[in-house]
C-alpha positions as a printed NumPy array, in Angstrom:
array([[ -88.218,   51.907,  -86.661],
       [ -86.534,   55.237,  -85.768],
       [ -84.244,   53.545,  -83.223],
       [ -83.42 ,   50.766,  -85.701],
       [ -82.506,   53.37 ,  -88.318],
       [ -80.274,   55.235,  -85.844],
       [ -78.387,   52.031,  -84.969],
       [ -78.237,   51.155,  -88.675],
       [ -76.419,   54.455,  -89.368],
       [ -74.141,   53.951,  -86.35 ],
       [ -73.104,   50.435,  -87.35 ],
       [ -72.782,   51.407,  -91.012],
       [ -70.231,   54.065,  -90.063],
       [ -68.456,   51.476,  -87.936],
       [ -68.236,   49.161,  -90.956],
       [ -66.818,   51.917,  -93.153],
       [ -63.974,   52.626,  -90.728],
       [ -63.303,   48.981,  -89.757],
       [ -60.601,   47.773,  -92.17 ],
       [ -60.785,   44.181,  -90.832],
       [ -64.333,   43.861,  -92.142],
       [ -63.154,   44.972,  -95.586],
       [ -60.301,   42.463,  -95.367],
       [ -62.55 ,   39.508,  -94.482],
       [ -65.486,   40.261,  -96.753],
       [ -63.746,   41.544,  -99.908],
       [ -59.978,   41.034,  -99.935],
       [ -59.774,   37.422,  -98.716],
       [ -62.346,   36.154, -101.257],
       [ -60.571,   38.02 , -104.058],
       [ -57.146,   36.708, -103.041],
       [ -58.334,   33.09 , -102.825],
       [ -60.292,   33.433, -106.063],
       [ -57.225,   34.594, -107.991],
       [ -55.054,   31.873, -106.421],
       [ -57.523,   29.128, -107.333],
       [ -58.63 ,   30.443, -110.73 ],
       [ -55.612,   32.157, -112.243],
       [ -56.019,   29.811, -115.251],
       [ -59.123,   31.798, -116.236],
       [ -56.79 ,   34.399, -117.675],
       [ -55.899,   31.833, -120.329],
       [ -58.951,   29.542, -120.502],
       [ -62.157,   31.332, -119.58 ],
       [ -64.891,   28.877, -118.518],
       [ -68.468,   28.769, -119.775],
       [ -70.976,   30.901, -117.86 ],
       [ -72.537,   27.889, -116.11 ],
       [ -69.177,   26.598, -114.866],
       [ -68.142,   30.127, -113.846],
       [ -71.291,   30.557, -111.741],
       [ -70.62 ,   27.255, -110.001],
       [ -67.142,   28.389, -109.016],
       [ -68.2  ,   31.908, -108.115],
       [ -71.074,   30.731, -105.937],
       [ -68.537,   29.213, -103.526],
       [ -66.955,   32.654, -102.989],
       [ -70.321,   34.413, -102.858],
       [ -71.357,   31.918, -100.162],
       [ -68.171,   32.549,  -98.215],
       [ -68.802,   36.313,  -98.257],
       [ -72.345,   35.838,  -96.964],
       [ -71.156,   33.435,  -94.265],
       [ -68.407,   35.784,  -93.083],
       [ -70.845,   38.681,  -92.926],
       [ -73.317,   36.609,  -90.908],
       [ -70.825,   35.033,  -88.518],
       [ -67.944,   37.444,  -88.024],
       [ -69.47 ,   40.825,  -88.834],
       [ -72.828,   40.239,  -87.169],
       [ -72.997,   37.39 ,  -84.631],
       [ -69.475,   37.71 ,  -83.208],
       [ -69.72 ,   41.493,  -83.193],
       [ -72.969,   41.327,  -81.204],
       [ -71.339,   38.821,  -78.844],
       [ -68.449,   41.237,  -78.247],
       [ -70.869,   44.105,  -77.682],
       [ -72.589,   42.005,  -75.002],
       [ -69.314,   41.156,  -73.311],
       [ -68.156,   44.769,  -73.322],
       [ -71.448,   45.986,  -71.883],
       [ -72.527,   47.98 ,  -74.925],
       [ -75.485,   45.722,  -75.689],
       [ -77.044,   46.328,  -72.266],
       [ -76.319,   50.084,  -72.427],
       [ -77.732,   50.494,  -75.958],
       [ -80.784,   48.418,  -75.048],
       [ -81.444,   50.673,  -72.07 ],
       [ -81.223,   53.741,  -74.321],
       [ -83.306,   52.241,  -77.149],
       [ -85.756,   50.386,  -74.921],
       [ -85.299,   47.174,  -76.91 ],
       [ -82.502,   44.867,  -77.934],
       [ -84.256,   44.153,  -81.241],
       [ -83.468,   47.654,  -82.524],
       [ -79.744,   47.033,  -81.979],
       [ -79.713,   43.56 ,  -83.511],
       [ -81.814,   44.516,  -86.551],
       [ -79.815,   47.727,  -87.014],
       [ -76.604,   45.735,  -86.963],
       [ -77.992,   43.17 ,  -89.395],
       [ -79.233,   45.82 ,  -91.853],
       [ -75.921,   47.702,  -91.751],
       [ -74.007,   44.519,  -92.485],
       [ -76.469,   43.602,  -95.226],
       [ -75.842,   46.91 ,  -97.008],
       [ -72.084,   46.552,  -96.548],
       [ -72.267,   43.004,  -97.926],
       [ -74.221,   44.2  , -100.997],
       [ -71.61 ,   46.872, -101.731],
       [ -68.768,   44.373, -101.14 ],
       [ -70.417,   41.841, -103.444],
       [ -70.757,   44.457, -106.201],
       [ -67.062,   45.377, -105.841],
       [ -66.014,   41.718, -105.911],
       [ -68.041,   40.975, -109.039],
       [ -66.916,   44.128, -110.844],
       [ -63.273,   43.192, -110.291],
       [ -63.858,   39.601, -111.493],
       [ -65.872,   40.79 , -114.503],
       [ -63.251,   43.355, -115.471],
       [ -60.305,   40.99 , -115.244],
       [ -61.967,   37.997, -116.89 ],
       [ -64.2  ,   39.856, -119.389],
       [ -67.445,   38.548, -117.965],
       [ -70.887,   40.157, -117.885],
       [ -70.868,   42.325, -114.735],
       [ -74.632,   42.818, -114.736],
       [ -75.356,   39.089, -114.616],
       [ -72.732,   38.451, -111.93 ],
       [ -74.071,   41.236, -109.733],
       [ -77.732,   40.316, -110.193],
       [ -77.118,   36.61 , -109.442],
       [ -75.048,   37.333, -106.35 ],
       [ -77.58 ,   39.88 , -105.032],
       [ -80.342,   37.349, -105.585],
       [ -78.384,   34.855, -103.487],
       [ -77.998,   37.459, -100.726],
       [ -81.703,   38.277, -100.823],
       [ -82.669,   34.639, -100.305],
       [ -80.057,   33.491,  -97.788],
       [ -78.665,   36.348,  -95.71 ],
       [ -81.586,   36.84 ,  -93.299],
       [ -82.076,   33.111,  -92.463],
       [ -78.315,   32.543,  -92.009],
       [ -77.695,   35.64 ,  -89.913],
       [ -80.661,   34.775,  -87.674],
       [ -79.442,   31.198,  -87.325],
       [ -76.049,   32.321,  -86.033],
       [ -77.589,   34.619,  -83.405],
       [ -77.016,   31.828,  -80.844],
       [ -73.326,   32.795,  -80.893],
       [ -74.034,   35.918,  -78.87 ],
       [ -75.441,   33.788,  -76.016],
       [ -72.246,   31.727,  -75.505],
       [ -70.554,   31.89 ,  -72.057],
       [ -67.003,   32.419,  -73.324],
       [ -64.459,   35.199,  -73.254],
       [ -64.406,   37.436,  -76.293],
       [ -60.663,   36.996,  -76.9  ],
       [ -61.158,   33.23 ,  -77.415],
       [ -64.384,   33.11 ,  -79.415],
       [ -63.465,   35.483,  -82.275],
       [ -60.457,   33.459,  -83.58 ],
       [ -62.322,   30.163,  -83.115],
       [ -65.34 ,   31.233,  -85.152],
       [ -63.187,   32.917,  -87.779],
       [ -61.59 ,   29.508,  -88.411],
       [ -64.977,   27.791,  -88.153],
       [ -66.268,   29.938,  -91.018],
       [ -63.587,   28.512,  -93.3  ],
       [ -64.145,   24.965,  -91.983],
       [ -67.884,   25.181,  -92.689],
       [ -67.174,   25.99 ,  -96.33 ],
       [ -65.172,   22.77 ,  -96.629],
       [ -67.742,   20.638,  -94.799],
       [ -70.262,   20.838,  -97.633],
       [ -71.505,   17.951,  -99.737],
       [ -69.604,   19.104, -102.838],
       [ -66.302,   19.261, -100.947],
       [ -66.822,   16.027,  -98.977],
       [ -68.224,   14.171, -101.976],
       [ -71.325,   12.849, -100.186],
       [ -74.866,   14.008, -100.881],
       [ -77.185,   14.057,  -97.847],
       [ -79.942,   16.341,  -96.494],
       [ -78.11 ,   16.25 ,  -93.145],
       [ -75.526,   18.621,  -94.596],
       [ -78.214,   21.344,  -94.495],
       [ -77.437,   21.648,  -90.789],
       [ -74.425,   23.521,  -92.131],
       [ -75.49 ,   27.05 ,  -93.266],
       [ -72.715,   27.021,  -95.885],
       [ -74.412,   24.   ,  -97.458],
       [ -77.728,   25.825,  -97.347],
       [ -76.301,   28.835,  -99.2  ],
       [ -74.655,   26.651, -101.83 ],
       [ -77.832,   24.598, -102.339],
       [ -79.851,   27.798, -102.79 ],
       [ -77.278,   28.98 , -105.3  ],
       [ -77.657,   25.766, -107.261],
       [ -81.452,   25.9  , -107.168],
       [ -81.906,   29.592, -107.952],
       [ -78.907,   30.517, -110.093],
       [ -77.193,   27.49 , -111.601],
       [ -79.871,   24.88 , -112.286],
       [ -81.944,   25.116, -115.478],
       [ -84.626,   22.8  , -114.059],
       [ -86.722,   23.593, -110.971],
       [ -86.725,   20.711, -108.502],
       [ -89.865,   21.347, -106.445],
       [ -88.902,   18.997, -103.602],
       [ -85.422,   20.568, -103.36 ],
       [ -86.867,   24.058, -103.279],
       [ -89.439,   23.032, -100.661],
       [ -86.684,   21.505,  -98.529],
       [ -84.646,   24.712,  -98.726],
       [ -87.692,   26.805,  -97.78 ],
       [ -88.34 ,   24.632,  -94.726],
       [ -84.667,   24.788,  -93.675],
       [ -84.656,   28.571,  -94.127],
       [ -87.775,   28.882,  -91.969],
       [ -86.184,   26.696,  -89.262],
       [ -83.093,   28.92 ,  -89.316],
       [ -85.269,   32.007,  -88.816],
       [ -87.33 ,   30.44 ,  -86.018],
       [ -84.103,   29.466,  -84.194],
       [ -82.824,   33.029,  -84.572],
       [ -86.019,   34.772,  -83.469],
       [ -86.374,   32.543,  -80.389],
       [ -82.688,   33.101,  -79.512],
       [ -83.017,   36.865,  -79.829],
       [ -86.133,   36.855,  -77.605],
       [ -84.449,   34.797,  -74.877],
       [ -80.946,   36.247,  -75.13 ],
       [ -79.505,   37.679,  -71.926],
       [ -77.838,   41.083,  -72.387],
       [ -75.398,   40.716,  -69.495],
       [ -71.866,   39.438,  -69.942],
       [ -71.658,   35.767,  -68.957],
       [ -67.961,   35.921,  -68.035],
       [ -68.298,   39.055,  -65.898],
       [ -71.222,   37.533,  -63.954],
       [ -69.202,   34.362,  -63.375]])
């Protein structure tokens, strides 16, 4: 736990000084939100409709934090040799990975609060409800999704090619959901963006609890975590491209 805490502090400081993380997690969602919902200044929607629209942006922030800030960052650490060096110092790669995940979780929570405060202030919405709903979504989905994407750090590619590709993939995943495609199918739950949106609907938006839907989401979340834990256990710390 001590080593995990030390890496947590290290990566938290890295997040504070990394302006690109702030750009991806906070500024991009805000910019796209204002572009798509500038009519809210004139016609403010009902709370239910507002939550439906906001959940898309909350989901995007969670996905970006899981993919870009955590999985890709760990991949780049592996390729640059830092993962192996830190693991040698700490005695375990789990301390590094969990420290990174916890630091990004805290940064995501702060970013989500900032995002919702700005939205609530500009559109005269209840900031407490926005913040509580978004934090509930983080609490339920962040750990399964970030564990699911841990397979990224095992890929045998160069770091200068994988980062742009997965940055675009994050946006693509948001548009490959059942609501955007217009087709409802459990197969869409292969997509973590769909999983986050479905959880948002079940926990925040829906007034009626669908037991089968909740059970399906719990099973999918458990599968995500199993995939992640197995990947972390088997992950090789050496750079694939350097060895090749």
